[in-house]
N, C-alpha and C positions, 0 to 999 in steps of 0.2 A: 662343429661336426658337419662336414660337407655332405650334401645329399645329391647323388649322381645317378642319372638314368642312362643306361647303356642299351642301345638298340642295334641288334644284329639281324642278319638274314639267313643265308644258307649255312651249311655245316661248317665251312671254313671260317665264316664270320663268328660263329658260336665258339669255335676253338680259340680264335684271337681274343674274343671277349672274355673267355675264361682265363686265359693267361694274363690279360690286362687286369681283371678283377683281383686275381691272386696278388699281383704286384702292388696294386693300390692298397689292399688290406695289409700287406706286409709293411708298407711305408706309413700308413695312417689307419690303425685299427678302428678309429672312431668313425671312419667314412661309412655312410649308409649307401649301399649299392643296390639299386633296383634295376630290373631289366626285362627286355623282351628278347628271348633267345631259346636255346635248347638245353639238352642235358648237361653239356659242358659248363655253361654258365651257372646252372643250378648247383652242380657239384662244387663249383668254385666259391659258393656261398652267396651268390646273388639272389636277392629276393625277387621272384618272378611276379610280374603283374598278373593277378588272378584272371583267368578266362581268356588270356591272350597268348596262344601258343606261338611257336617259332614262325617267323615270316619267311617263307620260301616260295618264290614265284616259279621256280623251276618245275616243269612237269605238270603245271595246272591243267586239268582236263575236266570238261563238263561245266554246266551252268552252276551246279551246287558248289563246286570248288571255287569258282569265281565269286559267288555270293559270300562264301565263308571268308575269302580274302578281303573283300570290301568291308565286311563287318569288323575284321581285325584292324584294318586301316582306320576306320572310324573310331574304334576303341582307343587306338594309340593317339589319335588326334585329341581325344578328350583328355587323356593322361598328360599330354604335353601342355594343354591349355589350362586344365583345372588344378593341377598339382604344382607345388613349389619345388623348383630344382635349382641347385647352384650351378649345375652344368649338365647339358645333354651331350652324350658321346654317341656319335653315329659311326658304325664300323662297316666299311666297304658297301656293297649292295646299293649302288647309286640309283637303280630303278625306283626304289621306294624311299631311300634315305634323302634324296634330293627334295622330295615332297615334304618329308618330316623336318628337314632343315628350314624350309620356308615357313611351316606351321610353327615350329619352335621359336624362330626369330620374331615372327609376328606376335607371338605371345610374350615377348620380352625375355626369352631365355638366352643364356650364353650357350653357344654351340661349338663343339670341337669335333672334327672329322678325322678318324683314325683309319689308316690305309686308304688314302684318298683315291677316288676313281681316276682313271687315266684319261681325263678330259683333254689333256694336252695332245693325245694321239688322235682322238676322234672329233672332238668339238672344242677347239681352243677358245671359242667365244664364251663357253660356260665358265671360264676362269672369272669373268666379271660377275657372273651369277653367284659363284661361290663367294667372291669378295663381299657381296652385299648380305649374304645369309649365314656365313660361317666365320666365327671369331678366330679360330686357330685350326690349321691343318697339320696333322702329324703324318709324315710320309716315310716310306721304307726304301725308296730308290734314290741313289745319290745325286742324280741330275734334277730331281723334282723341285728342291727348294728354290733354285734360281728361277724356274719357270713360274712358280707361285708368287714369289716375291716381286717379280717384274709386273705381275698382275695386281699387286697391292694386297696380297693375302699373307697374313702372318703364318709362318710355316717353320716346322722343326723336323729335321731328319734324325731318326732314332736308330737306323740300321734295319736290316731285314730279319723278320722272325724265323726265317729258314735256318739262320745260323744257330738258333737254339734247339732246333729239332733234328738237324743233320749232325752226325758225329764228326769230331775233328779228323778222324781217320778210320778206315775199315781194313780188316784182314781179308784180302781178296781170296787167298787160298782157302781159308776157312769157309768163306761164303760159298765158294764153288763146291766144296765138299758137302755143305748143307743142302745146296740145290742140285746135287748129283750132276755136276758139270765136270768135264774132263779139264784138268788144269792146263794141259799142254796145247789145247785147241782153242781157236778164236771163238769168243762169245759175243754175240750181237744182242743187245737189249732192245726190246720193243715196248714203246710207251705210246699207245694210240689215243690217249685222252681219258677223260673221266665222264664224258657225256655220251649217251646212246648214239646221237647223231654222228659224233666223231668216230666212234667205234665202227659204225656201219659204213662210213665214208673212207676211213683210213686203214682199218685192219686188213681188208682184202688186198690193198696195195702193198702193205707190209708183208703179207704172206706170199704174194707173188715175188716180191723182192727176195725173200728168204729162199724161194725155190731157185731163183737165178743164182744166188750166192752158193747154194749147195751144189748146183751143177758145176760151178767153177772149183769149189773146194768142198768135197763131201764131209769133211770133218767139222765144218762150221756149225756152231751150236746157237740156239735161240732161246731166249727167256723173256717172258712177257710180264710186265707189272700191271696187275689188275687193280683198278680203283674200287673202293668199297661201294661206290655208286653204280657199278656195273653188275648186272645179273649174270650168274654163272652160265645159265642156259644160252644167253646171247653169245657169249664167247665160245662155248662148246659148239654151237651151230656153225659159226664161222670157221673155227679151227678144223672141224670135220671135213671141210671142203679143201683142205690143204694136205699134201702128202708129206710135208716137212714137219718133223716132231718139234713142238714148242712147249717148253716148261712154263707153267703159269704159276705166278706167286702173287698172293693177295696181300694188300696193305703193307708192302715192304718196298716201296719204290726206291728209296735211297739204297737199300741193300742190293736190289737188282742192278741199279746203276753202278755200284761199287764192284759188283762181280763181273761186269761186262768190260770188254775191250773198247766197244763202240756202241753208241745208242742211236736209234731212230726215234725221234721224239716229236709228238704233236706240239705245235706252238702253244705256249702258255707258261704258267709258273714252273712246270716241270723242267723247262729248259734252264731256268735259273737254278733250280734244285740240282740239276746235273752239273752245272758249273761249280756249285758249292762242293759237291762230291768230287769233282775234278775229272770226270770221264768225258772224252771227246764225243762229239755227236753230229748228226745231220738233222736239221729241223725240217719238218714238212707240215703242210696244211692244205686241205681241200674242203670246199663247201659247195653249195649249189651255185650254178652260174649267176642267178639273179642276186643272191647274197654277196657273191664275190664282186660283182659290178658295183653294188651299193657300197661295199667296204672300200673299194678302190677310190670311190668318189669322196668318201668321208675321211679316210685315214690321211693324216698330215705328217707322218713320220717316214723316215727312209727305210727302216726295218720293221718287221713285225715281231721278231724274236727279242725277248727281254735281255738275253745275253748280249746281243749286238747293240741294243739300245743303251745298256749300261756301259758297254765298252766304248761306244761312239764310233765303232768300226765293225767290219765284217770279221768276226772271230769264227763263227760257224756258218756253213752254207745253209741258205734258206731255199727250199724247193716248194714253191707255192702254186696251187691250182694246176695248170697244164704241165708245169715242170715236175709235179709230184707224181712221177711215174716209177714203175718198178725198174725200168731201164736206167733212169737217171739216179735213182737211189742206190742201186747196186753198183753203179760206176763210182759214186762218191764213197761208198763203203770200201770198195776194193782199193781206191786211191789212198784212203787214209790208213788202211791196214797194211799197205805195202810201201808207202812213202813215209819212212820214219821221221824225216825232217818236218814234213807237214803235220804229222801226228803230234810231235813234240812242240811245235809252234802253237798248235791249238791248245795243248795243255798249259803252256805258258800264258796264253791269253785268258784261259779260264781261271788260272791262279790270280791274275790281275783283277778280273771281275769279282772274284770272291773277296779280295782285299778291299775293293772299293765299296763293298756292302757294309763296311763297318765291323764292329765287334759284337760277339754274343751279348744278349741282355736287352734286346729291343723292347720287350714288354715292360721291363723295369724302367727304362728311360721314358717310354710312353706314359707310364704311370706318374712319373715325376712331372711331366708336362701337364697331365690332367689335374693333378693336385695344385699345381701352380696356377692353372687357369681358374680353379675354384676360388682362389684367394684374390684375384684381380678385382 
């Protein structure tokens, strides 16, 4: 009977942990699953460590919050050291899980990292750090295994979990009726991100872009995918400053993507989600000048968009920092909506990206790797 500890961080990690736990239990009902996570993991049947709530460093404010986080970290260190585990599974959240990997390995535990951090983009030297402290890495991007194996890290590609959450196909006409969109007019989807800083930085640019597009074609429609992490009042305050009507849809990003002819998407996992749905897009990103200069110094890859990284070429345009202007965005939107050849070429590229992500069932295959690692 394997005893497995699963450690997650923010909400996305809890979701992946829940799917993984269900898949493990399906394949080995005798497995004892213990974890640090949220409601998703608990609902999946994972026994939560008493007194240690979900670890989420996002939005930490005030000294009391920092103290609470330090107490949780110390409690997890004790769990890693004092209890016997056949395997410690760390999911995403490198800010904390790198520390826990070091603690677990020092305590003699076997460590598996699922949804490995993108150290190949930011700090390639960390590959050697992982090689010393992680026994097996389970990755979800098709080009990652070669990078890890070259660094001497045992690695398995299981496919992307997005393929399990995005439907194989959507009825665009039905979605447009649901969202009160006119079927015959162009629809531009806005995906400004899931963090407050992204919304404040990107949404004003997107709304100015919308105004330019409506000036060119008054029939153009706009729909915004609101992440559950974004407060309604924040969006309403920014939308009130625009004269362009924008329909807001909450927690249905894939449906918004499928209902749209074209997307304006903040760099992140949403670009890969859009590729799986199959809707052409323009990627944008802006941050503070200091953060951008630091990122330019650290980043070691040619593109920032996951779609382009997976494809190994420029499939979608990337408008970053000074280029992420309403003028440039509206130019790209008009180009893609009027140049049918360019539009169809992008759709072909997105289909190739989706195919390269593997088949549905990533969590099931990850569970197979976890159980095999317990038997080593």
